[in-house]
Every structure is written in C-alpha cells, then in structure tokens.
N, C-alpha and C positions, 0 to 999 in steps of 0.2 A: 392181251396177246391172242387169246382164243378168238376174240371177235375179229382181230386183224387177219387171222388165217381164214376165217369164214368169209370175210369180205373179199380176200384175194381169190378164194374159190368161186364165189359168185361172179366176180368180174371175168375170171377165166372161162367159166361156163357161158357167160354172155357173149364173149368174143368168139368162142368155138361154135356154140350151138344156135345162137340167136342171130342168124344172118338176114332175117326179114323175108325169107323165101316162103314161109308159111304164115297164115294169118295169126296164129297164136304167138309166134315169135315176136311180132310187133309189140305185143303187150309186155313181153319180157324185156325188150329193148327199153321200153319206158320205165319198167319197174326196177330195173338194176340200178340206174343212177339214183333214183329215189331211195332205194334201200341203202346204197352206199353213203348218201348224204345223211340219212337218219342214223346209220351206225356210227359215222364219224361224230355227229353231234352228241350222241349218247355216250360215246367213249370219252369225249372231252368234258361233258357235264352230265352225269348220270341222274338227272332230275326226273321227276315223275312225268313231266311233260315230254321230255326227250325219250324216255322209255316208252311211253304210249305211242309216240310218233314212230319209233323204231319198230315196235310191235305191229302197228298198222302197215308199215312198209313190208315187213316180213310176211304178214298175212296176205297182202296183195301179191307179193312174189310167189307165194305158194298157190294162191287161188288162180293165178294166171298160168299155172302149169310149168313154171320156170324151175321149180325144185326137182321135178322128175322123181327119180328114185333116190336122190340124195337126201338122206335122213337128217343131215346136220341142220338144215333150215328148220325142220320140225322140232328138233332138240333145242335149238337156239330160242325158238318162239316159246316153247314150254318152260324154259329156264329163266325167262325174263320176270323180274320181280315187280312188274307194273300193277297198278290198282285198276 
C-alpha cells in the first residue's frame, strides 16, 4: 500500500511539474514511467532482481532531479532490502 501511494505521488508530480519546458524535465518524463514499471514489478514479485531494478529506477529518478524536496523517494530507496 505504501508503495502504491508513493507511485501515485510520483505520477502526480510528473503530470504537474514535468511538462517538458525545461531540459531537466525531459529526464523526469522518461524516469517516471520506468519507476512506475519497476515499482509494479517489485510489488507483484519482490524478488532480488525486481528489487534491484526498482532501486535503480528510484536512483535515476532522484539523480535526474525529479524528487526535488520530496523526501519520500529517498526514504523509499533507503528502505529497500536489495543486495
């Protein structure tokens, strides 16, 4: 459930803030669907492979500046039990 809320927040952020008008926003537009797909895969099958994919997608989302001041992405990344 917590991941579902996080995903909804990410998508809402993408729709509101990432309109493609700035160069950094283009990276967010690409990172958000990747993050959504990885989160769904991990929710359906919390395998190590899916966890690592989700972790990489979260890291890309953060590195591209998509998280901004929203600390939930950082908390989600820190809380993943991947190897």
